C-alpha positions, 0 to 999 in steps of 0.5 A, spaced: 520 651 834 522 648 841 525 642 839 529 645 833 532 650 838 534 644 842 537 640 836 541 646 834 544 647 841 546 640 841 549 640 835 553 646 837 555 643 843 557 637 839 561 641 835 565 644 841 566 637 843 568 634 836 573 640 835 576 639 842 577 631 840 581 633 834 586 637 838 592 633 841 592 635 849 585 637 849 580 633 852 573 632 849 570 629 855 572 635 859 568 640 854 562 635 855 563 636 862 563 643 862 557 643 857 553 639 862 552 633 857 557 628 860 553 624 865 547 624 859 552 622 854 555 616 858 548 614 860 546 614 852 551 610 849 549 603 851 549 596 847 542 596 849 538 597 843 532 599 846 536 604 851 540 606 845 533 608 841 530 612 846 536 616 846 537 617 839 533 624 839 539 626 844 545 622 840 543 624 833 544 632 833 550 631 838 553 626 833 552 631 827 555 636 831 561 632 833 562 630 826 562 637 824 567 639 829 572 634 827 571 636 820 572 644 822 578 642 826 581 639 821 581 645 816 581 651 821 585 648 827 591 646 822 592 653 820 591 656 827 596 651 830 601 652 825 601 660 824 598 662 831 599 656 836 600 660 842 594 664 842 590 657 840 593 653 846 592 659 851 584 659 849 584 652 851 588 653 857 583 658 859 577 654 858 580 648 862 582 652 868 575 656 868 571 649 868 575 647 874 570 650 879 564 647 876 567 640 876 570 641 884 563 643 886 560 636 882 566 633 886 564 636 893 556 635 891 557 627 889 558 625 897 563 627 903 570 628 901 575 624 905 582 624 905 582 617 902 579 621 896 586 624 895 588 618 892 585 617 886 586 625 885 593 624 885 594 618 882 590 620 876 594 627 876 600 624 876 598 618 871 596 623 866 602 627 867 607 621 865 602 619 860 603 626 856 610 626 857 611 620 852 613 621 845 608 621 840 609 615 835 613 611 840 609 605 839 611 600 833 604 600 830 604 600 822 598 603 818 593 598 816 586 597 817 587 592 823 592 597 827 587 603 825 581 600 829 586 598 835 589 605 835 582 608 835 579 604 840 584 606 845 584 613 843 576 613 843 576 610 850 581 616 852 576 621 848 570 620 853 575 621 859 575 628 862 582 630 862 585 625 857 586 627 849 583 622 844 587 625 839 594 625 843 593 618 844 592 617 837 599 621 836 602 617 841 600 611 837 602 614 831 595 614 827 594 622 828 597 624 822 594 619 818 587 621 821 587 628 819 589 626 812 583 622 811 579 627 814 582 633 810 582 629 803 577 626 805 579 618 804 572 615 806 575 608 807 580 610 812 575 614 815 570 608 816 576 604 819 577 610 824 569 610 825 569 602 827 574 603 832 571 609 835 564 606 836 568 600 840 572 604 844 566 609 846 561 603 848 566 600 852 569 606 856 562 609 857 560 602 860 566 602 865 565 610 867 558 609 868 559 603 873 565 607 876 560 613 877 555 608 880 559 605 885 564 610 887 562 617 885 566 621 889 572 618 888 571 618 880 569 625 880 576 626 884 580 622 879 576 626 873 579 632 877 586 630 877 586 628 870 584 635 868 589 638 872 594 634 870 593 635 863 594 642 863 602 642 862 601 638 856 596 644 853 601 649 855 605 652 849 613 651 851 614 657 846 610 662 849 614 669 850 612 675 852 611 679 846 605 682 842 603 675 840 604 673 848 600 679 850 594 677 845 594 670 848 594 672 855 587 676 853 584 670 849 586 666 855 582 671 860 576 671 855 576 663 854 577 663 862 570 666 863 566 662 858 565 656 862 564 660 868 559 664 865 556 658 862 556 654 868 552 660 871 547 660 866 546 653 867 545 653 874 540 659 873 536 655 868 536 649 873 533 653 878 528 656 874 526 649 872 526 646 879 521 652 881 517 651 875 516 644 876 511 644 881 507 649 878 506 644 872 504 638 876 
């Protein structure tokens, strides 16, 4: 029963990451960070088959959840963004902003903060703001199997970085609409091409980020914080007005703001409980 509950929790967390990854401007990496599975996910994604096999009990339910989340997003979120874009965007803004205190604590806890750490923070924040200002579909990629794989490699690498939206990268490269179409229909051959690119991108990005966290953990966390803060302008809906829908959006924002804060509090409480119980088990 305990293992089943653990699997169910991982599937639900994976679904949250999958839903976020399917939305342009929202980072699945940020959601993974909020749900406290980011470090473990980076460690689990590896080309070492022995290590990969060891982490399958974690990766399989998480992967199932991600796939379910992407399929759910392609069906439900398409409707929400088309008909209720402002409240939907405000929900994700709340989740992102609510996660900042926990991420800042990780940044402080990973080492002593120094003025030099402002450099990766500012560069990351400015970089993501400039990146998000690009127009979608600006790259001259045609839609064919090779281009799909190449585009998805870049998108998947962005997907695992907090603050970066893999879906937004795919939009900019011109492959997002085709991906949503393939998932909605579904077109399994096209999905396979996207899947190949996603696996390659995830393996490469996870390795690079893992090395950065080992070599310069504090600087990397500061850069991650910069990426997340810098991504907020891309999520804010420009069409927001203070009408009935705007009031609903603000209420939804406040509710979603509390979600990561409550989850972080519960996670810290559970961690402290496990630390207290550990000596007794020994």
